[in-house]
N, CA, C and O atoms as a MOPAC input file, in Angstrom:
PM7 MOZYME 1SCF
protein

 N     51.48500 1    46.23400 1    81.98100 1
 C     52.44800 1    45.53100 1    82.77900 1
 C     51.75000 1    44.97700 1    84.02000 1
 O     51.21200 1    45.71600 1    84.84400 1
 N     51.78000 1    43.71900 1    84.11400 1
 C     51.13200 1    43.07800 1    85.24300 1
 C     52.13600 1    42.58900 1    86.28300 1
 O     53.35100 1    42.62900 1    86.08900 1
 N     51.59100 1    42.14400 1    87.35400 1
 C     52.42200 1    41.61900 1    88.43000 1
 C     52.88800 1    40.21200 1    88.12800 1
 O     52.25100 1    39.47900 1    87.37100 1
 N     53.99700 1    39.84500 1    88.72400 1
 C     54.46700 1    38.47500 1    88.55100 1
 C     53.63300 1    37.53400 1    89.41200 1
 O     53.24600 1    37.86300 1    90.53300 1
 N     53.38200 1    36.41800 1    88.88700 1
 C     52.58300 1    35.43300 1    89.59200 1
 C     53.44600 1    34.67000 1    90.59200 1
 O     54.55900 1    34.26100 1    90.26400 1
 N     52.94100 1    34.47700 1    91.80800 1
 C     53.69700 1    33.75300 1    92.82900 1
 C     53.55200 1    32.25900 1    92.60700 1
 O     52.50200 1    31.77400 1    92.18700 1
 N     54.63500 1    31.53500 1    92.89800 1
 C     54.59400 1    30.08900 1    92.78200 1
 C     53.85200 1    29.50100 1    93.97600 1
 O     53.97300 1    29.99100 1    95.09900 1
 N     53.10200 1    28.47100 1    93.72800 1
 C     52.36300 1    27.80300 1    94.80200 1
 C     53.33800 1    26.99800 1    95.65300 1
 O     54.15300 1    26.24300 1    95.12300 1
 N     53.25600 1    27.15300 1    96.94600 1
 C     54.12200 1    26.42400 1    97.86600 1
 C     53.35200 1    25.20700 1    98.37200 1
 O     52.30400 1    25.34000 1    99.00300 1
 N     53.88000 1    24.03000 1    98.09000 1
 C     53.24700 1    22.78600 1    98.52300 1
 C     53.91400 1    22.31600 1    99.81000 1
 O     55.12700 1    22.11500 1    99.85400 1
 N     53.11300 1    22.14300 1   100.85100 1
 C     53.60700 1    21.66400 1   102.13200 1
 C     53.32500 1    20.16900 1   102.20200 1
 O     52.16600 1    19.76000 1   102.12300 1
 N     54.36700 1    19.34100 1   102.35100 1
 C     54.13400 1    17.89500 1   102.41300 1
 C     53.43400 1    17.50900 1   103.71400 1
 O     53.72400 1    18.05400 1   104.77800 1
 N     52.50800 1    16.55800 1   103.60600 1
 C     51.77800 1    16.08500 1   104.77700 1
 C     52.66600 1    15.13300 1   105.57700 1
 O     53.39400 1    14.31700 1   105.01100 1
 N     52.59200 1    15.25100 1   106.89800 1
 C     53.36900 1    14.36800 1   107.75700 1
 C     52.64400 1    13.03700 1   107.87900 1
 O     51.42500 1    12.98500 1   108.04200 1
 N     53.41600 1    11.97200 1   107.79600 1
 C     52.85500 1    10.62600 1   107.88700 1
 C     53.40900 1     9.93100 1   109.12000 1
 O     54.48100 1    10.27800 1   109.61500 1
 N     52.66600 1     8.94600 1   109.60800 1
 C     53.13300 1     8.16600 1   110.74400 1
 C     54.26400 1     7.25200 1   110.30100 1
 O     54.25200 1     6.76900 1   109.16800 1
 N     55.24200 1     7.00400 1   111.16600 1
 C     56.34700 1     6.12700 1   110.79100 1
 C     55.91700 1     4.66900 1   110.73800 1
 O     54.94600 1     4.27600 1   111.38400 1
 N     56.64000 1     3.87500 1   109.96900 1
 C     56.36100 1     2.44100 1   109.89900 1
 C     57.09800 1     1.70000 1   111.02100 1
 O     56.62800 1     0.66700 1   111.49600 1
 N     58.24400 1     2.22500 1   111.43800 1
 C     59.03800 1     1.62700 1   112.50500 1
 C     59.11000 1     2.60700 1   113.67100 1
 O     59.28700 1     3.81000 1   113.47700 1
 N     58.97200 1     2.07600 1   114.87900 1
 C     59.02200 1     2.88600 1   116.08200 1
 C     60.25100 1     2.49700 1   116.88500 1
 O     60.81300 1     1.42100 1   116.67900 1
 N     60.66900 1     3.36000 1   117.79400 1
 C     61.84000 1     3.05600 1   118.61400 1
 C     61.43800 1     2.13900 1   119.77000 1
 O     60.37600 1     2.30000 1   120.37100 1
 N     62.29700 1     1.19300 1   120.06200 1
 C     62.02600 1     0.20500 1   121.10200 1
 C     62.30600 1     0.82000 1   122.46700 1
 O     63.34300 1     1.45900 1   122.64900 1
 N     61.39200 1     0.63800 1   123.44400 1
 C     61.63000 1     1.19600 1   124.77300 1
 C     62.70000 1     0.46100 1   125.57000 1
 O     63.18800 1     1.00400 1   126.56100 1
 N     63.08700 1    -0.75300 1   125.17800 1
 C     64.09900 1    -1.48100 1   125.93100 1
 C     65.49100 1    -1.36300 1   125.31600 1
 O     66.46100 1    -1.13700 1   126.03800 1
 N     65.60900 1    -1.51200 1   123.99100 1
 C     66.94200 1    -1.46600 1   123.38300 1
 C     67.25400 1    -0.13600 1   122.70800 1
 O     68.42300 1     0.15200 1   122.45500 1
 N     66.24800 1     0.68300 1   122.40600 1
 C     66.47900 1     2.01000 1   121.84700 1
 C     66.59900 1     2.07400 1   120.33700 1
 O     66.72500 1     3.16900 1   119.78800 1
 N     66.56400 1     0.95600 1   119.65200 1
 C     66.67500 1     0.95400 1   118.18800 1
 C     65.30400 1     1.13100 1   117.55800 1
 O     64.29200 1     0.80000 1   118.17700 1
 N     65.25700 1     1.64400 1   116.34400 1
 C     63.97500 1     1.85200 1   115.65300 1
 C     63.60000 1     0.59200 1   114.87600 1
 O     63.70000 1     0.55000 1   113.65000 1
 N     63.16700 1    -0.43100 1   115.60900 1
 C     62.85400 1    -1.71400 1   114.99100 1
 C     61.52200 1    -2.28900 1   115.43300 1
 O     61.25900 1    -3.46600 1   115.18900 1
 N     60.67600 1    -1.50500 1   116.07300 1
 C     59.37300 1    -2.00900 1   116.53600 1
 C     58.36300 1    -1.89100 1   115.40400 1
 O     58.14800 1    -0.81100 1   114.85400 1
 N     57.74900 1    -3.01700 1   115.06600 1
 C     56.72600 1    -3.08300 1   114.01500 1
 C     55.40300 1    -3.43300 1   114.68400 1
 O     55.34600 1    -4.31000 1   115.54600 1
 N     54.34200 1    -2.74400 1   114.28100 1
 C     53.01100 1    -3.00400 1   114.83000 1
 C     52.15800 1    -3.62500 1   113.72900 1
 O     52.00900 1    -3.05700 1   112.64700 1
 N     51.59900 1    -4.80300 1   114.02100 1
 C     50.74900 1    -5.51300 1   113.06800 1
 C     49.34500 1    -5.59400 1   113.65800 1
 O     49.15100 1    -6.14900 1   114.73900 1
 N     48.36400 1    -5.03500 1   112.94200 1
 C     46.97900 1    -5.01700 1   113.41800 1
 C     46.14600 1    -5.98200 1   112.59200 1
 O     46.17400 1    -5.94300 1   111.36200 1
 N     45.39900 1    -6.85500 1   113.27800 1
 C     44.49900 1    -7.79300 1   112.63500 1
 C     43.08800 1    -7.49600 1   113.13800 1
 O     42.71500 1    -7.91800 1   114.23300 1
 N     42.31800 1    -6.78500 1   112.35400 1
 C     40.97800 1    -6.36900 1   112.78400 1
 C     39.94400 1    -7.48600 1   112.62700 1
 O     38.91100 1    -7.45200 1   113.29600 1
 N     40.19000 1    -8.46400 1   111.77200 1
 C     39.22700 1    -9.54600 1   111.57700 1
 C     39.21900 1   -10.51400 1   112.75000 1
 O     38.19800 1   -11.14500 1   113.02300 1
 N     40.32900 1   -10.63900 1   113.44000 1
 C     40.47500 1   -11.60500 1   114.53000 1
 C     40.09600 1   -10.97300 1   115.86900 1
 O     40.81500 1   -11.13600 1   116.85600 1
 N     38.98400 1   -10.26200 1   115.90900 1
 C     38.50600 1    -9.68300 1   117.15200 1
 C     39.26400 1    -8.44800 1   117.58300 1
 O     39.17900 1    -8.06300 1   118.74900 1
 N     39.99700 1    -7.81700 1   116.69700 1
 C     40.72800 1    -6.60800 1   117.02200 1
 C     41.97200 1    -6.86500 1   117.84800 1
 O     42.09100 1    -6.35700 1   118.96200 1
 N     42.88700 1    -7.63600 1   117.32600 1
 C     44.14300 1    -7.92400 1   118.01700 1
 C     45.28500 1    -7.21800 1   117.30300 1
 O     45.28900 1    -7.09200 1   116.07800 1
 N     46.24600 1    -6.76200 1   118.08400 1
 C     47.42200 1    -6.11500 1   117.53300 1
 C     48.66400 1    -6.68600 1   118.20600 1
 O     48.66700 1    -6.94700 1   119.40900 1
 N     49.72500 1    -6.87700 1   117.41300 1
 C     50.98400 1    -7.39600 1   117.92700 1
 C     52.05800 1    -6.34800 1   117.66200 1
 O     52.24200 1    -5.90000 1   116.53000 1
 N     52.75800 1    -5.96700 1   118.71700 1
 C     53.89700 1    -5.05600 1   118.60500 1
 C     55.14200 1    -5.85000 1   118.95100 1
 O     55.23100 1    -6.43100 1   120.03200 1
 N     56.11700 1    -5.87900 1   118.02500 1
 C     57.30800 1    -6.67100 1   118.28300 1
 C     58.55400 1    -5.95400 1   117.79000 1
 O     58.54000 1    -5.26100 1   116.77300 1
 N     59.62500 1    -6.14100 1   118.53800 1
 C     60.92200 1    -5.56600 1   118.19200 1
 C     61.74900 1    -6.65800 1   117.53700 1
 O     61.89600 1    -7.74400 1   118.09700 1
 N     62.28500 1    -6.38400 1   116.36900 1
 C     63.07600 1    -7.39000 1   115.66900 1
 C     64.51200 1    -7.42600 1   116.16800 1
 O     65.26400 1    -8.33000 1   115.80400 1
 N     64.90600 1    -6.47400 1   116.98400 1
 C     66.26800 1    -6.43400 1   117.49300 1
 C     66.41900 1    -7.20900 1   118.79800 1
 O     67.25300 1    -8.11000 1   118.89300 1
 N     65.61500 1    -6.86200 1   119.80400 1
 C     65.77200 1    -7.48900 1   121.12700 1
 C     64.76200 1    -8.59900 1   121.38800 1
 O     64.90600 1    -9.33200 1   122.36700 1
 N     63.73900 1    -8.74600 1   120.53900 1
 C     62.77500 1    -9.82500 1   120.70200 1
 C     61.58700 1    -9.49200 1   121.57500 1
 O     60.80100 1   -10.38300 1   121.89800 1
 N     61.42800 1    -8.24800 1   121.96700 1
 C     60.26600 1    -7.83000 1   122.76000 1
 C     59.01000 1    -7.99500 1   121.91800 1
 O     58.95900 1    -7.53400 1   120.77800 1
 N     57.99400 1    -8.65400 1   122.47600 1
 C     56.76000 1    -8.88300 1   121.74100 1
 C     55.58600 1    -8.86000 1   122.70900 1
 O     55.61200 1    -9.52500 1   123.74400 1
 N     54.56800 1    -8.09800 1   122.36900 1
 C     53.35700 1    -8.00500 1   123.18400 1
 C     52.14100 1    -8.04100 1   122.26900 1
 O     52.18100 1    -7.55800 1   121.13800 1
 N     51.05500 1    -8.62600 1   122.78400 1
 C     49.79800 1    -8.68400 1   122.04800 1
 C     48.75200 1    -7.89300 1   122.82100 1
 O     48.64900 1    -8.01100 1   124.04300 1
 N     47.97100 1    -7.08300 1   122.09800 1
 C     46.98500 1    -6.21300 1   122.72400 1
 C     45.62800 1    -6.38600 1   122.07100 1
 O     45.52600 1    -6.69100 1   120.88200 1
 N     44.59700 1    -6.18900 1   122.85900 1
 C     43.21900 1    -6.13700 1   122.37100 1
 C     42.93100 1    -4.67400 1   122.05300 1
 O     43.13700 1    -3.81300 1   122.90800 1
 N     42.45700 1    -4.36900 1   120.83300 1
 C     42.24500 1    -2.97800 1   120.45000 1
 C     40.80100 1    -2.74200 1   120.04400 1
 O     40.04600 1    -3.67500 1   119.77500 1
 N     40.44100 1    -1.46700 1   120.00900 1
 C     39.12500 1    -1.03400 1   119.53700 1
 C     39.23300 1    -0.68800 1   118.06200 1
 O     40.34200 1    -0.50900 1   117.55900 1
 N     38.10800 1    -0.58700 1   117.35100 1
 C     38.16500 1    -0.31100 1   115.90700 1
 C     38.80500 1     1.02600 1   115.53900 1
 O     39.37600 1     1.14700 1   114.45500 1
 N     38.72700 1     2.02200 1   116.40100 1
 C     39.25200 1     3.34200 1   116.05100 1
 C     40.74300 1     3.49000 1   116.34400 1
 O     41.32900 1     4.50700 1   115.97200 1
 N     41.37500 1     2.51900 1   116.99400 1
 C     42.78400 1     2.65000 1   117.35300 1
 C     43.68800 1     2.29700 1   116.17800 1
 O     43.35600 1     1.44900 1   115.35000 1
 N     44.84700 1     2.97300 1   116.12400 1
 C     45.79000 1     2.76200 1   115.02400 1
 C     47.13000 1     2.26200 1   115.57400 1
 O     47.23600 1     1.90200 1   116.74600 1
 N     48.15200 1     2.24500 1   114.70800 1
 C     49.45700 1     1.72000 1   115.08100 1
 C     50.10500 1     2.53000 1   116.20400 1
 O     50.73700 1     1.96500 1   117.09600 1
 N     49.94700 1     3.84700 1   116.15900 1
 C     50.56500 1     4.68800 1   117.17900 1
 C     49.94100 1     4.44500 1   118.55000 1
 O     50.62700 1     4.55100 1   119.56700 1
 N     48.65500 1     4.12200 1   118.59000 1
 C     47.99600 1     3.81200 1   119.86400 1
 C     48.53400 1     2.50600 1   120.45700 1
 O     48.71800 1     2.39800 1   121.66900 1
 N     48.78200 1     1.52900 1   119.60500 1
 C     49.32100 1     0.24600 1   120.06300 1
 C     50.74600 1     0.44400 1   120.56300 1
 O     51.13500 1    -0.14800 1   121.56900 1
 N     51.52900 1     1.27100 1   119.87200 1
 C     52.89200 1     1.55800 1   120.31400 1
 C     52.88300 1     2.25500 1   121.67700 1
 O     53.72600 1     1.95900 1   122.52400 1
 N     51.95400 1     3.16500 1   121.89500 1
 C     51.84300 1     3.84500 1   123.19500 1
 C     51.45800 1     2.86700 1   124.29400 1
 O     51.94600 1     2.97700 1   125.41800 1
 N     50.58200 1     1.90300 1   123.98200 1
 C     50.22600 1     0.88200 1   124.96900 1
 C     51.43900 1     0.02000 1   125.30100 1
 O     51.61400 1    -0.38300 1   126.45100 1
 N     52.28200 1    -0.26700 1   124.29900 1
 C     53.50000 1    -1.05700 1   124.52500 1
 C     54.45800 1    -0.31200 1   125.44500 1
 O     54.97900 1    -0.89500 1   126.39600 1
 N     54.69500 1     0.96100 1   125.17700 1
 C     55.62300 1     1.72200 1   126.01800 1
 C     55.08300 1     1.87400 1   127.43800 1
 O     55.84600 1     1.81300 1   128.40200 1
 N     53.77300 1     2.07200 1   127.56900 1
 C     53.17700 1     2.15800 1   128.90500 1
 C     53.38100 1     0.87500 1   129.69000 1
 O     53.70500 1     0.91300 1   130.87700 1
 N     53.19300 1    -0.25600 1   129.03400 1
 C     53.34200 1    -1.53900 1   129.71800 1
 C     54.80000 1    -1.79300 1   130.09500 1
 O     55.07600 1    -2.29400 1   131.18500 1
 N     55.72900 1    -1.45600 1   129.21200 1
 C     57.15100 1    -1.67800 1   129.50500 1
 C     57.59800 1    -0.79900 1   130.66900 1
 O     58.27000 1    -1.27500 1   131.58500 1
 N     57.22700 1     0.48000 1   130.63800 1
 C     57.64200 1     1.37500 1   131.71400 1
 C     56.93400 1     1.05300 1   133.02500 1
 O     57.48500 1     1.30100 1   134.09700 1
 N     55.72600 1     0.50700 1   132.95800 1
 C     55.01900 1     0.09500 1   134.16700 1
 C     55.74900 1    -1.07000 1   134.83100 1
 O     55.87700 1    -1.09300 1   136.05500 1
 N     56.23000 1    -2.03600 1   134.04800 1
 C     56.94300 1    -3.17500 1   134.61600 1
 C     58.32800 1    -2.75600 1   135.10100 1
 O     58.82200 1    -3.31300 1   136.08100 1
 N     58.96700 1    -1.79000 1   134.44300 1
 C     60.27100 1    -1.31100 1   134.90400 1
 C     60.14200 1    -0.55400 1   136.21500 1
 O     61.05600 1    -0.58800 1   137.03900 1
 N     59.03600 1     0.12100 1   136.41700 1
 C     58.82400 1     0.88400 1   137.63400 1
 C     58.60300 1    -0.03600 1   138.82800 1
 O     58.96500 1     0.31100 1   139.95200 1
 N     58.01500 1    -1.19700 1   138.59500 1
 C     57.71900 1    -2.13700 1   139.68100 1
 C     58.94700 1    -2.90900 1   140.14700 1
 O     59.03600 1    -3.26700 1   141.32100 1
 N     59.89800 1    -3.17300 1   139.24800 1
 C     61.05700 1    -3.97100 1   139.62700 1
 C     62.02700 1    -3.11100 1   140.42200 1
 O     62.39500 1    -2.02300 1   139.98000 1
 N     62.44500 1    -3.58500 1   141.58600 1
 C     63.38600 1    -2.79800 1   142.38200 1
 C     64.78000 1    -2.84300 1   141.76700 1
 O     65.19800 1    -3.86200 1   141.21700 1
 N     65.47000 1    -1.75800 1   141.86700 1
 C     66.83100 1    -1.65400 1   141.35000 1
 C     67.80100 1    -1.86000 1   142.50800 1
 O     67.72100 1    -1.17200 1   143.52600 1
 N     68.71000 1    -2.80200 1   142.34700 1
 C     69.69100 1    -3.05000 1   143.38600 1
 C     71.02200 1    -2.45400 1   142.96000 1
 O     71.46000 1    -2.63100 1   141.82300 1
 N     71.64700 1    -1.76100 1   143.86500 1
 C     72.93700 1    -1.14500 1   143.60000 1
 C     73.98400 1    -1.86300 1   144.42900 1
 O     73.85900 1    -1.98500 1   145.64800 1
 N     75.02400 1    -2.33900 1   143.74600 1
 C     76.09800 1    -3.03100 1   144.44600 1
 C     77.12200 1    -2.01000 1   144.94000 1
 O     77.62100 1    -1.18900 1   144.17000 1
 N     77.42100 1    -2.07400 1   146.22600 1
 C     78.42900 1    -1.19100 1   146.79200 1
 C     79.73900 1    -1.95500 1   146.89800 1
 O     79.77500 1    -3.09000 1   147.37400 1
 N     80.79200 1    -1.32900 1   146.45700 1
 C     82.09000 1    -2.00000 1   146.49400 1
 C     82.96300 1    -1.45600 1   147.57900 1
 O     84.09400 1    -1.91100 1   147.74800 1

């Protein structure tokens, strides 16, 4: 009488998303397109609100790096603009 054999547990690998959330409108519609032949250019654009930025990238950078550069740039410009509050 032998022991029962345990079933192998397969853990699925996590993958990067194809769509990212937009820092201005909040919807998951940001697509990053990388063109490495054209001197390493990447375009991040939101199909919902029309936000679009072009970045110069290095060979080792991926889509998530371009998305982080987009969010950094958006939050940097939001931090610079003064907020006016209307008092009634």
